[in-house]
N, C-alpha and C positions, 0 to 999 in steps of 0.2 A: 137287587140293590146290594151294595157292599155294607159291611157292618158299620163302617164309619158314616156312611150316608144315613143309615137308620138312626144311629146315635145323634147325628146332627139334627135330624128332623125331630127327634124326641126333645132335644134341648130347645128347639124353636117351637115346641108344642104343636107340631104337625103330626097328629096321630091318625092311625088307621083303626078301624073297628076290629080287625082280625090280624093276628100275627102267628105264623107257624114257624118256629125256630127248630131246625133239625140238623142232624149230622153226627159225624164220628168225633169231632172235637168239641168238648163241652165249654171251652173258654168263652167263645163269643155268644153261645146260647145263654150262659149265666150272666155275661156282661150286659146284654141287651135286656133280658128279663129283669135283672136287678135294677137296671136304670129306670125301667118303667115302674117297677115296684116302689122305688125310692124317690122318684121325682115328679110323678104326675099329680099326686095328692099330698097335701101337708098332713102332719101328724093328727090334727084334729078331725080331718075328713076320713082318714083311713079306717077308723072304727066303724063307720057307717057305709062307706062306698068302696072298700077294697076287700076282696076275698081271695085267699090262697088255698088252692086245692092240690091234691096229689093223685096222680093217675091211678095208682093201685087201690085207692080208697074212695074213688068216686065213679060216676058214670055220666054218659052224655045227657041223660034226662035231667040230672041235677045241675049240670053245667049250663044247659040251655035255659032251664028255669031261672037260674041266677042271672044269666046274660040278658034276659028279657026285662028284668027290673030296671027302673030308672033311678038315677042318683038322687040322694036325699039332700046332701049339703054342698055338692060341687057340680061342676059341669060334666064330669065323667064318672062312670063306675068302672073300676079296674078288677078284672078277674084273671088270675094267673094260675094255670094248671102246670105244676112242676112234675117232673118225671112222667110226662104225658105218654111216653112209650108204654106205660103200664095200663093204659086204657084198652078196651076191647074194640079196636078200630075196625075189625072185619065182622063184628057181631051186631052192635047196636048203634052204629053211627048215623043211622037215618035221621035221628033227632037233630044231629049237628048239621047234616046236609040241608035240611029245611031251614035251619036258622041262618046258615051261611048265605043262602039265596036272598034273605032279607034281614041282615044283622041290625041290631039296635044301634042307632048312630051315636048314642051317648055312652055306649059300652066299649071298653077296650078289652078284648078277650085274647089272651096269650097262651099258646101251647108250647111248652119247653120240652121238646121230643129229643132225648139224648141217646148217645151210644149207638146210633144207627141212622140210616137215611129213610125218610118217609117215601113211600111208593109214589113217584111222580106220574105214574100212568093212570092213577085213579081219578074218577070224576070229582071226588072230594078235594083232592090236591089242586086240580085245575080251578075249582070254584074258589078255594081259599086264595089262590094266586090272583084271581080276577078281582075279588072283593077286598083283599087285604094285602099283606106282605108275607111272602114265603122266603125264608133265608136258610141256605145250607151252610153249616159251619164245617168246612172241610179239614181233614187231618193235614198237618203241615209236614211236607217232606223234609228230609235231612238237609238238602241243599238250599232250602228256603228259610231255615232258622236264622242264620246270620243276617240276611237282608231284612227279615222281620224285626230283629233286634235293632238294627240301624234305623228302620222306619219308625219304630215305637219311640226310640229316643229322640228322633228328629221332631216328632209330634209334641214332645215335651221341651223342645227348644235346646236339645243337647246334641253334641257331636261325639262320635266314638271312633277310635282307630280300628281299621279293618282287622288287625291281629287280635284286638280285645274282643270284638264281636265274634270272630271265628273261635276263639278260646271258649267263650260262653256257650256257643252253639255245640261244640264238641263235648263239653262237660255236662250241659243241662239236658240234652236230648230234645225231644219234640213235644213235651208236655207244656202247652202254652200258659197254663195257669202258674206252673212253677217258674217258667221263664219270666212271665210278667211280674211276679213277686220279686225276682232278683233284679229286674230292670228298675223297679221302683226304689230299691235300695240305692242304686246308682244315682237315680234322679234326686233323691233326698240328700245324698252325701257328697256328690261331686259338684263343684261350682259350675254354673252354666257358661262361664266365660272361657272355659278351656276344654280341650278334647279329653274324653274318657280314655284312659290308657290301660295296658295290661296290669300295671301296678294297682290301679283303682279296682280292677276286677279281683285281684288277689286279696286286697285289704277288705273289700266290702262283701264279697261273695264266698271267700274262703277257698278259691281255686289256686293251687300253687302255680306261679307263673313259669316255674322251671320244670316241674314234674307233673305233666298232664298228658292226655292222649294226643292233644294237638302237637306238643313238643316231641312226643314219641314218633308221630308221623314224620315230622320235619327231620329228626335225627336219622331215621331210617332212610329217608329220601337222600340225605347227604352221605349215607353210609358212615355216620359218626358212631362207631361201635361203642366207644367209652360212654358217650352221652346216653345212647339207647340202653345200655346195661344199667346205668345209674337210675334211669327212669323206671325200668322194669323192677329193679331191686326195691325202689320206693313203693311201687304198686304192690309188690309182694308183702311188704311190711305194713301196708295200709289197705287191706283187701276190701273193707266195707266202703271206703271212699272211692275205690277204683275196681269195681267188679270186672272179672275176666270177660264176661259177656259184652260189657260196654267197650272194653279195650278191643276185642276182636271185631265188633261192629264198626268201630271207628277205622281200624286198619283196613277192613274190607272195603269201606267206602273210599278211602284214600287210594288204595292200590287199584281199585276198579276205575277211578278217574284217571289214574296214571296210565293204565292200559288204553283207555279211550283216547288219551292224549296222543299215544303212538299212532293211532289210526286217523288223526286229523290231517287233512291235506294242507290246510291253512293253519299255521301255528303262530299267527300274530296274536298279540296280547288280547285284543278285543274279542277275537273269535274263540280263543281258549277260555277266556272268562265266561263267555256266553254258553259255550258247549259243555263246560265242566260245572257250571253253576258256582263259580268262585269269584271273589273280588279280583280285579286286575292286579292288585298289589301282590298276589300270590303266583302269578303266571310264571315268573322267572324261576320260582322254586320247582315248578313242575318240569320246566325245561331241563334243569339240572338233574332232578331225580330220574328223568327219562334216560339220561345218559348213564346213570348208575344201574338202572333196571331195564334190560331189553324186553321185548315182547315175550320171548320164551321164558325168561326168568319170572316175569309177572304172572304167567299162567301157573308156574310152579308155586309162587307165593300164595295165590288164591287157593290152590289146592291144599297148601299147608294150613291156611286159615280154616278151611272147611274141616280138615282133619282135627285141628285143636278145638274147634267149636264142638265137635262130637265128643272129644275127650273131656271137655269141660262139663259135659252133661253125663259123664260116667261111662261112655262107650269106648272100649279099648284102652282104658287108662288103668294104671295100677291102683289097688284099693287104698293105698296110703299116699298117693300122689297129690300134693297140694296145688292150688291154682298158681301159686308163685313158681313152683317147679315146672308146671306146664308152660307158663309164660316164658321162662328162661329157655326151655327146650325149643319153643316156637321161634323165639328170637334168633337162636343159634342157626336154625334151619333157614330162616329168611335171609340171614346175612352170609350164608355159605352156599 
């Protein structure tokens, strides 16, 4: 099941006796477990029928004993095991296996297993899958961040310009909790009767619409030397807001897509958008950038980025060389 399907079922009070929420991305694990914690019981019932445990501080014997109890003041008893990865899963989980075979129908038992995947090959996983819900919260790849932002805003009844979504994606990275917080700022501050623009992103999230990694990619693609130099100078004077490692990562993603563009036999807008994982709005930009950077030059650029990634980490760089100086050197080599 998708996260949205699980959340919809919870809203409709369609509960399962067992939930295993696991994966490398914490956002949906927290979202689903928090929704169960905050919506199944009212405040007067929680003191009697809701138990919050932590993996490193409990064991399966304690969890199962609690799960076998019946609710006192409500239709359900809720038990949430947070940080469930801290349990001794390969040591004493026989207690749980026996319980999973015959779970108490009035108990909702949730395992929030974060920062890794649960082993799907185990009998326990298959039993949990059969008797309840297993959900893997997968890490979001870079090229999926902008579509996620668009979809999240659409669910809140709002539209966003592709350039605004791309700017947020480049600036915020792949931390969904951080992205969701920034999306909520837009939901609260931008009227629903108009499209969210780059200016809205600048005003509400604090991303400069003129000096950011998204605009640096665009300036380089156009070989707009003056604009690229201005942006890099801005980054050099604001290093905390524009870490060199983030800049290099964004450039590497952009030029890798550009190299991939060169090898596409079909360069129609629809195919380019699908293969590069970008919005169709940006396909013309890749067409122009490809004319400015041929295949051979792109291989050189990627080599330059690797070189300066190592230098940013202290390898083969002068002892007093700042990240700003490294960025300027890197820019010069890319454009020459």
